[in-house]
C-alpha positions in Angstrom: -31.2 106.3 65.5 -28.9 108.4 62.8 -29.1 108.4 59.0 -30.9 106.0 57.1 -29.8 105.2 53.3 -33.3 105.6 51.7 -32.5 105.1 47.6 -29.2 103.9 46.3 -28.2 103.8 42.9 -24.8 104.1 40.3 -23.9 107.3 38.3 -20.8 108.9 36.9 -20.6 112.4 39.0 -19.5 115.8 37.9 -19.3 118.9 39.1 -19.3 122.4 37.4 -15.7 124.5 36.7 -15.9 127.0 39.8 -13.9 129.2 37.4 -15.9 129.0 34.1 -19.1 127.8 35.5 -19.9 126.3 32.2 -17.7 123.1 32.0 -18.1 120.2 33.7 -15.1 118.5 35.5 -15.4 114.6 36.2 -15.4 114.2 40.5 -15.3 110.3 40.0 -13.2 108.2 37.5 -15.9 105.5 37.0 -19.5 105.3 37.9 -19.6 105.6 41.8 -22.6 104.8 44.2 -25.0 107.7 44.6 -27.2 107.3 47.8 -30.1 109.3 49.2 -29.6 109.4 53.3 -32.7 110.7 56.0 -31.3 111.7 59.3 -34.0 111.1 61.2 -32.9 113.2 64.3 -32.7 116.2 62.1 -35.3 115.2 60.0 -33.1 116.3 56.7 -32.2 114.3 53.7 -28.5 114.3 51.8 -27.2 113.1 48.6 -24.0 111.5 49.4 -21.7 110.0 47.3 -17.7 108.7 48.2 -14.9 107.8 46.0 -12.4 105.9 47.8 -11.8 107.6 50.9 -13.0 110.7 49.1 -16.3 112.4 49.5 -17.5 113.9 46.3 -20.8 114.8 47.0 -22.6 115.8 50.1 -25.4 117.9 49.7 -28.3 118.7 51.9 -31.8 118.8 49.8 -33.9 121.9 50.4 -37.3 122.4 49.0 -35.7 125.2 46.6 -33.4 122.7 45.4 -34.8 121.6 41.3 -33.2 118.4 39.7 -33.2 119.3 36.0 -32.7 116.6 33.2 -30.3 117.7 30.6 -30.2 114.9 28.6 -31.6 111.5 28.1 -29.2 110.6 30.9 -28.0 113.3 32.5 -28.8 115.9 35.0 -27.9 118.2 37.4 -28.9 120.1 40.7 -27.2 123.6 42.1 -26.5 123.5 45.8 -25.9 126.5 47.1 -24.0 125.8 50.1 -21.6 123.7 48.7 -21.5 126.5 45.8 -21.1 124.1 43.0 -23.4 122.1 40.6 -23.7 118.5 40.6 -24.3 116.3 37.8 -25.0 112.8 36.9 -24.4 110.5 34.2 -26.4 107.4 34.6 -26.1 104.4 32.2 -29.7 104.6 31.4 -32.7 107.0 31.0 -35.0 104.8 33.5 -31.7 105.3 36.0 -31.8 109.0 35.5 -35.9 108.9 35.8 -35.8 107.2 39.1 -33.2 109.4 40.5 -35.4 112.8 39.3 -38.0 111.2 40.8 -36.7 110.0 44.4 -35.2 114.2 44.2 -38.8 115.3 44.0 -40.0 113.3 46.5 -37.3 113.9 48.7 -37.8 117.6 48.3 -41.1 117.7 49.0 -40.4 115.6 52.4 -37.8 118.3 53.3 -40.3 121.5 52.4 -42.9 119.7 55.1 -40.1 119.0 57.1 -39.1 122.6 57.4 -43.1 123.6 57.1 -43.7 121.3 60.8 -40.4 123.2 62.6 -41.4 126.3 61.6 -44.3 125.6 63.4 -42.6 124.3 66.3 -40.3 127.2 66.2 -43.5 129.3 66.1 -45.0 127.5 68.8 -42.2 127.2 71.2 -41.1 131.1 70.9 -45.0 131.7 71.9 -44.4 129.8 75.3 -41.0 131.1 75.4 -42.0 134.8 75.0 -45.1 134.0 77.7 -42.5 131.7 80.9 -39.7 133.8 79.8 -37.7 130.8 79.2 -34.2 130.0 76.9 -35.1 131.2 73.1 -35.7 128.4 70.7 -32.6 129.3 68.8 -30.1 128.2 71.6 -32.0 125.0 72.2 -32.3 124.0 68.9 -28.4 124.7 67.7 -27.2 122.1 69.7 -30.0 119.4 68.5 -29.1 120.1 64.7 -25.6 120.1 65.2 -26.1 116.8 67.0 -23.3 114.3 68.5 -21.1 112.3 66.6 -23.4 109.2 68.4 -26.3 110.4 66.8 -24.2 111.0 63.8 -23.2 107.9 63.3 -25.8 106.0 61.1 -27.2 102.5 61.9 -28.2 100.2 59.5 -30.0 96.8 59.3 -28.2 93.9 58.5 -29.8 93.1 54.8 -28.0 96.3 53.3 -24.4 95.3 54.2 -23.5 97.1 51.0 -25.0 100.7 52.1 -23.3 100.3 55.3 -19.8 99.5 54.3 -20.7 103.1 51.7 -21.3 104.5 55.1 -18.7 103.8 56.8 -16.2 104.8 53.9 -18.1 108.4 53.7 -17.7 108.6 57.8 -14.0 107.7 57.5 -13.5 110.2 54.7 -15.7 113.1 57.0 -13.5 112.3 59.6 -10.4 112.4 57.7 -11.4 116.8 55.9 
């Protein structure tokens, strides 16, 4: 089934200056669409934003991430995989609050998914040790990466705008 958009808003996107680690550098010239996506095959969540053909946020949410409201209309989170801090400027405090609440939900869901996959890994590793089967790590590697078909997102007809954003993202990712 691929990735499904689960929440979308608009915000100005910033990244922390890699050299100073203090100043914000605008990643978008204007407010852009910022979406939470859920990947059914990987049971994972990402925050994605595309400005034209350029991917400006592609951040997988992990249970140890924290979204911090730093002012009435601005919030941020650190993504250690991307080695950066993302900042979002919203047009209203209400939009920031909704985004922060969704971050908490997704973070909790990511924690539950991680806990479940650890249970499965422990269970399957016990079975493989008994039967001498292939190790769970080698079988998981292929399913974690997925095929291009699995990565393709199929969005319902009601969300044509989100589908268009997702299509832009796929194009931008393939041009990297």
